[in-house]
C-alpha positions in Angstrom: -24.3 3.4 30.0 -23.6 2.1 26.5 -19.9 1.6 25.8 -18.2 3.3 23.0 -16.9 0.7 20.5 -14.2 3.0 19.3 -12.4 2.8 22.7 -13.3 -0.7 23.9 -11.3 -3.8 23.3 -12.9 -6.1 20.7 -10.6 -9.1 20.9 -11.8 -12.4 22.3 -10.9 -13.3 25.9 -8.5 -16.0 24.7 -6.7 -13.7 22.2 -6.5 -10.9 24.8 -5.0 -13.3 27.4 -2.4 -14.5 24.9 -1.5 -11.0 24.0 -1.2 -9.9 27.6 1.0 -12.9 28.5 3.2 -12.2 25.4 3.7 -8.6 26.4 4.4 -9.7 30.1 7.1 -12.1 28.7 8.6 -9.4 26.5 8.9 -7.0 29.5 10.4 -9.8 31.5 13.1 -10.4 28.9 14.0 -6.7 28.8 14.1 -6.5 32.6 16.3 -9.5 32.6 18.8 -7.8 30.3 18.8 -4.5 32.1 18.9 -6.3 35.5 21.8 -8.4 34.4 23.8 -5.4 33.5 23.1 -3.6 36.8 23.7 -6.6 38.9 26.9 -7.4 37.0 28.2 -3.9 37.8 27.0 -4.0 41.4 28.6 -7.4 42.0 31.9 -6.3 40.3 32.1 -3.2 42.4 30.7 -4.3 45.8 30.4 -8.0 46.2 33.2 -10.0 47.8 32.2 -13.0 45.8 31.3 -12.0 42.3 29.1 -14.8 41.0 27.1 -15.4 44.2 26.6 -11.6 44.4 25.5 -11.4 40.8 23.0 -14.2 41.1 21.6 -12.9 44.4 21.1 -9.5 42.9 19.5 -10.8 39.7 17.2 -13.2 41.4 15.9 -10.6 43.8 15.5 -8.0 41.0 13.6 -10.4 38.8 11.4 -11.6 41.6 10.6 -8.0 42.7 9.7 -7.2 39.1 7.6 -10.4 38.7 5.4 -9.7 41.7 5.1 -5.9 41.1 4.3 -6.2 37.4 2.2 -9.3 37.8 0.3 -7.7 40.8 -0.3 -4.7 38.7 -1.8 -6.8 35.9 -4.0 -8.9 38.2 -5.4 -5.8 40.1 -5.9 -3.9 36.9 -7.7 -6.7 35.3 -10.0 -7.1 38.4 -10.8 -3.4 38.4 -11.4 -3.4 34.6 -13.9 -6.3 34.8 -15.6 -4.7 37.7 -16.0 -1.5 35.7 -17.3 -3.3 32.7 -19.9 -5.1 34.9 -21.1 -1.7 35.9 -21.4 -0.6 32.3 -18.6 1.9 32.6 -16.6 2.5 29.4 -12.8 2.4 30.1 -10.0 3.0 27.8 -7.5 0.4 29.1 -7.4 -2.2 31.8 -3.6 -2.2 32.3 -3.1 0.5 35.0 -4.8 0.4 38.4 -3.8 3.8 39.4 -1.1 5.0 41.8 -3.2 4.4 45.0 -3.3 0.7 44.2 0.2 0.7 42.8 1.7 2.0 46.2 0.3 -1.2 47.9 1.4 -3.4 45.1 4.9 -2.0 45.2 5.4 -2.5 48.9 3.9 -6.0 48.9 5.7 -7.0 45.7 9.0 -5.8 47.0 8.8 -7.7 50.3 7.6 -10.9 48.6 10.0 -10.5 45.7 13.0 -10.1 48.0 12.0 -13.1 50.1 11.5 -15.4 47.1 14.5 -14.0 45.2 16.7 -14.5 48.3 15.5 -18.1 48.8 15.9 -18.9 45.0 19.5 -17.5 44.9 20.5 -19.4 48.0 19.2 -22.6 46.5 21.0 -22.0 43.2 24.4 -20.9 44.6 24.4 -22.8 47.9 26.0 -19.7 49.3 24.5 -18.2 52.4 24.5 -14.4 52.0 23.3 -12.1 54.7 19.6 -11.6 54.6 17.6 -8.5 55.3 17.1 -9.7 58.8 20.9 -9.7 59.4 21.1 -5.9 58.8 20.1 -3.1 61.0 17.1 -1.0 60.0 18.9 1.5 57.8 21.0 -1.2 56.1 17.8 -3.3 55.6 16.0 -0.4 54.0 18.9 0.3 51.7 18.9 -3.3 50.5 15.2 -3.2 49.9 15.5 0.0 48.0 18.3 -1.4 45.9 16.2 -4.5 45.1 13.1 -2.4 44.4 14.4 0.3 42.1 15.3 -1.7 39.0 12.0 -3.5 38.9 9.9 -0.4 39.4 11.8 1.7 36.9 11.7 -1.1 34.3 8.0 -1.8 34.9 6.9 1.8 34.6 9.2 2.5 31.6 7.9 -0.4 29.6 4.3 0.1 30.6 4.6 3.8 29.5 5.8 2.6 26.1 2.9 0.2 25.9 0.4 3.0 26.9 1.9 5.2 24.1 1.6 2.4 21.6 -2.0 1.7 22.7 -2.9 5.3 22.1 -1.3 5.3 18.7 -3.1 2.1 17.8 -6.4 3.7 18.9 -5.6 6.8 16.7 -4.8 4.6 13.7 -8.0 2.6 14.2 -10.0 5.9 14.3 -8.4 7.1 11.2 -9.0 3.9 9.4 -12.6 3.8 10.4 -13.0 7.4 9.3 -11.5 6.5 5.9 -13.8 3.5 5.5 -16.8 5.6 6.5 -15.9 8.3 4.0 -15.5 5.6 1.2 -18.9 4.2 2.1 -20.4 7.7 1.9 -18.8 8.5 -1.4 -20.0 5.2 -2.9 -23.5 5.8 -1.6 -23.6 9.2 -3.1 -22.1 7.9 -6.4 -24.7 5.2 -7.1 -27.9 7.3 -6.7 -26.3 9.9 -9.0 -25.9 7.4 -11.8 -29.3 5.8 -11.0 -31.3 9.1 -11.1 -29.8 10.1 -14.5 -30.7 6.7 -15.9 -34.3 6.7 -14.5 -34.8 10.2 -15.9 -33.9 9.0 -19.4 -35.9 5.8 -18.9 -39.0 8.0 -18.1 -38.7 9.7 -21.4 -38.2 6.5 -23.4 -41.3 4.9 -21.9 -43.4 7.6 -23.6 -41.7 7.6 -27.0 -40.3 4.1 -27.5 -41.6 1.4 -25.0 -39.6 -1.5 -26.5 -36.3 0.4 -26.0 -37.5 1.4 -22.5 -38.1 -2.3 -21.7 -34.6 -3.3 -23.0 -33.1 -0.4 -21.1 -34.8 -1.5 -17.9 -33.6 -5.0 -18.2 -30.0 -3.7 -18.7 -30.5 -1.5 -15.7 -31.5 -4.3 -13.4 -28.5 -6.4 -14.5 -26.2 -3.4 -14.0 -27.4 -2.6 -10.6 -27.1 -6.3 -9.5 -23.5 -6.4 -10.6 -22.8 -3.0 -9.1 -24.2 -4.0 -5.7 -22.0 -7.0 -5.6 -19.0 -4.9 -6.5 -19.7 -2.2 -3.9 -19.6 -4.8 -1.1 -15.9 -5.5 -1.6 -12.9 -3.1 -1.0 -11.3 -4.0 -4.3 -11.8 -6.2 -7.4 -9.8 -7.1 -10.5 -9.3 -4.6 -13.3 -11.1 -7.2 -15.5 -14.2 -7.0 -13.3 -14.0 -3.2 -13.4 -14.0 -3.3 -17.2 -16.8 -5.8 -17.2 -18.9 -3.3 -15.1 -18.0 -0.6 -17.5 -19.2 -2.8 -20.4 -22.5 -3.3 -18.6 -22.9 0.4 -18.2 -22.0 1.1 -21.9 -24.6 -1.4 -23.1 -27.1 0.5 -21.0 -26.1 3.7 -22.6 -26.0 2.2 -26.0 -29.8 1.5 -25.8 -30.4 5.2 -25.1 -27.8 6.7 -27.6 -27.8 4.2 -30.4 -25.2 4.6 -33.1 -24.1 7.9 -31.5 -22.1 6.0 -29.0 -19.2 3.9 -30.3 -17.5 2.2 -27.3 -14.1 0.5 -27.2 -12.5 -1.3 -24.2 -8.7 -2.0 -24.2 -7.4 -4.1 -21.4 -4.0 -5.9 -21.7 -4.1 -9.5 -20.4 -1.2 -8.9 -18.1 -3.1 -6.2 -16.2 -6.5 -8.0 -16.0 -5.8 -9.3 -12.5 -4.6 -6.1 -10.9 -6.8 -5.1 -8.0 -8.5 -1.6 -8.2 -11.2 0.1 -6.1 -14.7 -0.9 -7.4 -16.6 1.5 -9.5 -13.6 3.8 -10.0 -14.0 4.3 -13.7 -17.8 4.4 -14.0 -18.2 8.1 -13.0 -15.4 9.0 -15.5 -17.3 7.2 -18.3 -20.5 8.7 -17.2 -18.9 12.2 -17.2 -17.5 11.6 -20.8 -20.8 10.6 -22.1 -22.9 13.4 -20.3 -20.5 16.3 -21.0 -18.6 15.1 -24.1 -20.6 12.8 -26.4 -24.3 13.7 -25.6 -23.8 17.5 -26.3 -22.1 16.5 -29.5 -24.5 16.3 -32.5 -22.8 13.3 -34.0 -21.9 11.6 -30.7 -18.5 10.0 -31.0 -16.1 7.3 -29.8 -15.4 6.4 -26.2 -12.3 4.5 -25.4 -11.5 3.0 -22.0 -8.0 1.7 -21.8 -5.4 0.5 -19.2 -1.6 0.5 -19.6 1.5 0.2 -17.4 4.0 3.0 -17.2 7.0 2.2 -15.0 5.6 1.6 -11.5 2.2 3.0 -12.2 -1.1 1.8 -13.6 -2.6 4.3 -16.1 -6.4 4.1 -16.7 -7.7 6.4 -19.5 -11.2 7.4 -20.5 -11.0 9.1 -23.9 -13.9 10.6 -25.7 -14.1 12.4 -29.1 -17.1 14.6 -28.1 -17.6 18.2 -27.5 -14.4 18.7 -25.6 -13.8 20.8 -22.5 -15.4 24.2 -21.8 -13.5 26.8 -19.8 -12.8 25.5 -16.4 -14.1 22.0 -17.1 -10.7 20.5 -16.3 -10.8 21.8 -12.8 -12.8 18.8 -11.6 -15.9 20.6 -10.3 -18.3 17.9 -11.8 -19.7 15.5 -9.4 -18.1 12.3 -10.8 -14.6 13.8 -11.0 -14.8 15.1 -7.5 -15.9 11.7 -6.2 -13.0 9.9 -8.0 -10.4 12.4 -6.6 -11.7 12.1 -3.1 -11.7 8.3 -3.3 -8.1 8.3 -4.6 -7.0 10.7 -1.9 -8.6 8.6 0.8 -7.1 5.3 -0.5 -3.7 6.3 -1.7 -3.0 9.9 -0.6 -0.7 11.8 -2.9 0.5 8.6 -4.6 -2.5 8.6 -7.0 -4.0 11.2 -9.2 -6.7 12.1 -11.7 -6.2 14.6 -14.5 -8.7 15.8 -17.2 -7.4 17.5 -20.2 -8.2 18.1 -23.9 -7.2 15.3 -26.2 -4.1 16.2 -28.3 -4.4 13.5 -31.1 -6.4 15.7 -33.5 -9.8 13.9 -32.9 -11.0 16.4 -30.4 -12.7 15.6 -27.2 -11.1 15.0 -23.8 -9.2 12.4 -21.9 -9.3 11.6 -18.2 -6.3 9.8 -16.7 -6.2 7.9 -13.4 -2.7 7.2 -12.2 -2.3 4.5 -9.5 0.9 3.2 -7.9 1.3 -0.5 -8.7 2.8 -1.5 -5.3 -0.2 0.0 -3.5 -2.5 -1.9 -5.8 -1.8 -5.1 -3.9 -3.0 -3.7 -0.6 -5.7 -1.0 -1.1 -7.6 -0.1 2.0 -10.4 -2.7 2.2 -13.8 -2.2 3.7 -17.1 -3.9 3.7 -20.5 -2.5 3.4 
């Protein structure tokens, strides 16, 4: 049976061992603190000699916890390895089940009491009555008193670990879903641009072969740069603008003087990380729906600025403007950008498309990104 990688542990054996030992030590420190409090109260209320009583109680409690929790880990690891050897997918190797735990609890309590009693006697030099010095009912009571703190603490902290493990699996699944969605969005985005360009190239081959050849050279250079960009989770804003420049040069061959492009990137923002190919669909949308339908073409201005704690990226065209409903984001490129922003930043980022208000006509698309989030966008690899 093939194991599901979404629920299997992927860490190396050495890293897994270190992590297990670290959690075991953390549980031990917590049991020590809780046990100290319980033994302090018990010695204060019931022991004739406080310090010997306290040390006896603490040594026995910690020994019982050590053998119960340690035994649980050993047995669970053995069962886990045996299941893996049989090709059975398992979620966690930290709990052997209550049938095994019953035996572990009994054996751990007897062994823990014996070792804890011997350790306390060696530390204090005080000979306290052992379980053999009591009658059956008193002996069972002593064993129960020694057993309960270790069992309760072990189960409590393991329950917390199990809950944290489930939450980690859920977060991993969400992250993988987000990464898969981004890969899908980018795979949809690149063919969209490619098909449009190839359609125009096909027309140019028949009417203007030299321009078609120049356009093909630019297309090859653009696709090479785009492929490199799509393999990273983010790149600098300067690199994003460089990819836009490549695309605009490609479009310049097709549109000629009808396309007047201008890129405005302040030097202080050039190193800011952004998702790759974020602006390309907005530029494509501005050319396809704004400048190409306009008889005289027009200007296309791509700019970046900082407003408070946000990075503002604008794609402004002086073309045909927006038709009714065009600002609703139903075009392919706009929908892709919005989905990518929602996946990466949630409600902290936005995209708006509106008519330009400076008197030159056309439209402006504005991407608003939170500057703090720009340092740690969700990264992924193709």
